[in-house]
C-alpha positions in Angstrom: -4.3 0.0 24.2 -7.1 1.3 21.6 -5.2 -0.6 18.8 -4.8 -3.7 20.9 -8.5 -3.2 21.8 -9.6 -3.1 18.2 -7.1 -5.8 17.0 -7.1 -8.5 20.0 -6.7 -11.8 17.3 -3.4 -9.9 16.0 -2.2 -8.7 19.8 -2.9 -12.5 21.0 -1.1 -14.0 18.0 2.0 -11.7 18.6 2.2 -12.6 22.3 2.3 -16.3 21.5 4.5 -15.5 18.5 7.1 -13.6 21.3 6.5 -16.9 23.1 7.6 -19.4 20.7 10.8 -17.2 19.9 11.7 -17.4 23.3 11.1 -21.3 23.7 13.7 -21.6 20.8 15.9 -19.8 22.4 15.7 -21.6 25.2 15.8 -24.8 23.2 19.0 -23.8 22.1 20.5 -22.1 24.8 20.7 -18.9 23.0 17.7 -17.4 25.0 19.9 -14.0 26.2 19.6 -13.4 22.2 16.1 -14.2 22.1 15.3 -11.8 24.3 17.8 -8.8 22.5 16.4 -10.4 19.5 12.4 -9.5 20.1 13.8 -6.4 22.1 15.8 -4.8 19.2 12.5 -5.3 16.7 10.4 -3.5 19.5 13.1 -0.6 19.3 12.9 -0.3 15.6 8.9 -0.5 15.7 8.8 2.4 18.2 11.3 4.0 15.5 9.2 3.7 12.7 6.2 4.6 14.5 8.5 8.1 15.7 9.4 8.8 11.9 5.7 8.0 10.6 3.9 10.4 12.8 7.1 12.9 12.4 7.0 12.5 8.6 3.8 11.3 7.8 3.4 9.6 4.3 1.6 11.4 1.4 0.1 8.1 -0.8 -1.0 5.0 0.5 0.3 1.9 -1.3 -2.5 1.4 -4.3 -4.9 -1.7 -4.1 -7.5 -1.8 -6.7 -9.1 -5.4 -6.4 -8.5 -6.7 -3.1 -10.2 -10.3 -4.2 -8.2 -11.2 -7.7 -5.0 -9.7 -6.4 -4.9 -11.6 -3.3 -6.5 -14.6 -6.1 -2.8 -13.8 -8.1 -1.1 -13.3 -5.2 -2.3 -17.0 -3.6 -1.9 -18.5 -7.2 2.0 -17.1 -7.3 2.8 -18.9 -4.2 1.4 -21.7 -4.7 3.3 -22.7 -7.6 6.2 -21.9 -5.5 5.8 -24.2 -2.8 5.6 -27.0 -6.2 9.1 -25.6 -6.9 10.1 -26.1 -3.3 8.7 -29.6 -3.0 10.5 -31.0 -5.7 13.6 -29.2 -4.9 13.9 -29.5 -1.1 11.1 -31.7 0.1 13.4 -34.9 0.0 10.3 -37.4 -1.5 12.3 -36.4 -5.2 15.5 -37.2 -5.6 16.3 -34.0 -7.4 19.6 -35.0 -8.9 19.0 -38.3 -10.4 15.5 -36.9 -11.7 14.6 -37.2 -15.3 16.3 -34.2 -17.2 13.5 -33.3 -18.9 11.0 -33.0 -15.6 13.7 -30.8 -14.1 13.7 -28.6 -17.3 9.8 -28.7 -16.5 10.1 -27.8 -13.1 12.8 -25.3 -12.9 10.8 -22.0 -14.5 8.6 -22.3 -11.5 11.3 -20.6 -10.0 10.0 -17.2 -11.5 7.0 -17.7 -8.8 10.0 -18.7 -6.1 11.5 -15.6 -7.0 8.2 -12.8 -7.0 9.1 -12.5 -11.1 5.4 -13.7 -12.5 3.8 -11.9 -9.5 5.6 -8.5 -10.6 4.6 -9.1 -14.3 1.0 -9.7 -13.4 0.8 -6.7 -11.4 2.5 -4.5 -14.3 0.1 -5.8 -16.3 -2.9 -5.1 -14.7 -1.6 -1.7 -15.0 0.2 -0.3 -12.0 3.0 1.6 -11.7 6.4 0.9 -9.5 5.1 3.7 -7.4 1.7 2.4 -7.2 3.2 -0.9 -5.6 5.3 1.1 -3.1 8.7 1.9 -5.2 8.9 5.3 -3.6 11.8 7.2 -2.6 11.0 8.2 1.0 11.6 6.8 4.0 14.8 5.7 3.5 16.6 7.8 6.6 15.2 5.0 8.8 17.8 2.3 7.1 20.4 4.0 9.4 19.3 3.5 12.8 18.3 -0.5 12.4 21.5 -1.5 10.5 23.5 0.5 13.1 21.7 -0.7 16.3 21.3 -4.6 14.4 25.1 -4.4 14.0 25.9 -2.7 17.3 23.3 -5.8 19.3 24.7 -8.0 17.6 28.3 -7.3 18.3 27.6 -7.1 21.8 25.0 -10.1 22.3 26.3 -12.5 19.8 29.8 -11.3 18.1 30.1 -15.1 16.3 27.1 -15.5 14.5 27.3 -11.6 12.3 27.4 -13.6 9.0 29.2 -10.8 6.9 32.8 -13.0 6.1 30.1 -16.1 5.2 28.0 -14.3 2.8 30.9 -12.5 1.1 32.4 -16.2 0.8 29.4 -17.9 -0.7 28.6 -14.5 -2.9 32.3 -14.9 -4.2 32.9 -10.7 -3.6 31.7 -7.4 -1.9 29.9 -6.7 -5.1 27.9 -10.3 -5.1 27.1 -10.1 -1.9 25.4 -6.6 -2.0 23.4 -8.0 -5.2 22.5 -11.1 -3.4 21.3 -9.6 -0.6 19.3 -6.4 -2.4 18.0 -8.0 -5.5 17.8 -11.7 -5.0 16.8 -11.5 -1.3 15.2 -7.9 -0.7 13.7 -6.8 -3.2 12.3 -10.1 -4.5 11.0 -11.3 -0.9 9.9 -7.6 -0.3 7.6 -6.8 -3.1 6.7 -10.5 -2.5 5.3 -9.1 1.4 4.4 -5.6 0.2 1.6 -7.7 -2.2 0.8 -10.0 0.1 -0.1 -7.8 3.6 -1.5 -5.0 1.0 -3.9 -7.0 -0.4 -5.0 -9.6 2.3 -5.4 -6.5 4.4 -7.8 -4.7 2.0 -9.6 -8.2 1.7 -10.1 -8.5 5.7 -10.7 -4.6 6.2 -7.7 -5.3 8.5 -4.0 -4.4 8.1 -2.6 -6.3 11.0 -4.3 -9.8 9.2 -2.3 -9.2 6.3 0.6 -8.1 7.8 0.7 -11.0 10.2 -0.5 -13.1 7.5 1.9 -12.4 4.8 5.0 -12.8 7.3 4.2 -15.7 8.7 3.9 -17.7 5.1 7.4 -15.7 4.2 9.3 -17.2 7.3 7.4 -21.2 6.8 8.4 -20.9 3.4 11.9 -21.2 3.9 10.7 -24.1 6.0 11.0 -26.8 2.6 14.7 -26.0 2.1 15.3 -26.3 5.8 14.0 -29.5 5.9 15.9 -30.9 3.0 19.4 -29.6 4.5 18.7 -31.2 8.1 15.4 -34.1 7.1 14.3 -32.8 10.8 10.8 -31.0 10.5 10.7 -29.7 13.7 13.7 -27.8 13.9 12.4 -26.3 10.4 9.2 -25.0 11.8 10.5 -23.8 15.2 13.3 -22.3 13.0 10.5 -20.5 10.5 9.0 -19.3 13.7 12.3 -17.5 15.1 12.2 -15.4 12.1 8.4 -14.0 11.6 9.5 -11.3 13.9 12.3 -10.1 11.6 9.8 -10.4 8.9 7.1 -8.5 10.3 9.3 -5.8 11.4 10.3 -5.1 7.7 6.7 -5.2 6.7 5.5 -2.7 9.4 8.3 -0.9 8.0 6.8 -0.6 4.8 3.3 -0.2 5.9 4.6 3.3 7.7 6.5 4.9 4.9 4.4 3.4 2.0 7.6 2.4 0.4 9.2 -0.8 0.0 13.2 0.7 -0.8 13.6 0.6 3.3 12.8 -2.7 3.6 14.9 -3.6 1.0 17.9 -2.2 1.9 17.5 -3.2 5.4 16.5 -6.8 4.2 19.5 -6.4 2.3 22.2 -5.5 4.9 20.5 -8.2 6.5 24.2 -9.8 7.4 24.4 -10.0 11.0 22.6 -13.3 13.0 20.8 -12.4 15.8 17.8 -13.6 14.9 19.6 -17.4 13.8 19.7 -19.3 16.8 
């Protein structure tokens, strides 16, 4: 209750988000899955708290210049959105775009996957461990993956995505690489930089956590809009994945390491959040 009273805006937005997720479930006739989804996200947060209280991390994730580093984060984010606009908005015929123009746009993908952001932070003098690359908290991976799988099998076995991911990746090794590196590592690095820098800048880690996970979720909207050309569904689909992003961000916040969330994200082959 003290945390709620100290962060009324964050709490209110979380309640609103839960209502919106349930609305998406109701709209798609998958309300049971929506309830199960929110329930396990809460359960994971509870387990994360229990672990962090029992084994508190020794070091925080370092932030040296919150204002400047938030600027780096936003700069990379905006250039990544420029790539999304040209590639997925539908306002540009990507397939028939001038080859030279396409060649000029493709390098912006280093801002979609936070390669440029990682280079900037390393050039700023950070070591990987100071950015959260630490071998701690990995034990939390086991209950999260196990409960996720079991819940999905019970509530929505048809939405498990393991076979589809393997088909798209070409092999089990390809699926693991795609999950851990292309999705897990890149997106969780983006998240840890955003939530720690904005949290420090606003002197409220809850704001940084919520804003970063919301940005991450809505970065999926251009691709979904490009596939279906339905703006409302693209926005609702982005909204429904915010809770799982918040759970990943909270796991990083409480363990002070991105590796547990990288592994959990990388093995996100269940589809409980997809409705």
